[in-house]
N, C-alpha and C positions, 0 to 999 in steps of 0.2 A: 868670442863663442865657444873655442875648442874647450877653454875652464869650465866654463856653464857645462859643457857636455859630460865633460869630466866629472865633474860633482855632482851631476845627477847619475851617472853609472856607477860610481862610489858611493852614494847615499843607497842608491836601488839596492845594490850589492850587500851593503852594510844591515839594510832594512831587512832582506831577505835572510841572511844568516841569524839575525837577531829572532826573527819569527820561526826559522826551524828549530835553532836553539831552544826554543819555548823561555826566552829571556822576556820578551815581547809578545803578547798576544795577537791576534788578527785583529780586534779591535783597538790596542792602542796605536798598530801602525796603519791605520787606514784613518784616525784624527790625528796624529802627526804629518800625514801627506795631505789630509785635506785642509791642516793649518797653512801648510807651506803654499799649499795651490790657492788661497783665497788671500792670503799675505802677498804673492806675487800679484795678484790684481789690484792692490790698494797702492798707496804713495809711497809706503815705506819700502817697497821694490827697489825704487832708485836708490834709496839710500843703504839698502841693504848690498847692493851691488857695488857700489862706492866703496864701502867697507871691506867688504870679500878681495878685490881689487888690489885695493891698499894693501892689506895683509899677505896677498900672494906677491905681491911685490917685496914686502919686507921681508919676506922668508925668500925669495929669489935671491935677494942681495946678499943675505947671510950667508946662502949656502953657496 
């Protein structure tokens, strides 16, 4: 759960920076947010979480 909260904070800050720098418009940011929100509600959420945990484990063993 700690990793999930950290990822949410990271992507939230990244989105805010991109919107403020006008690299991404508000409509694109909302679209990406809604895509992630609805993806989390599908069966793909488990596969995505498993993949992210594997990547985090792989990176932590390298470092």
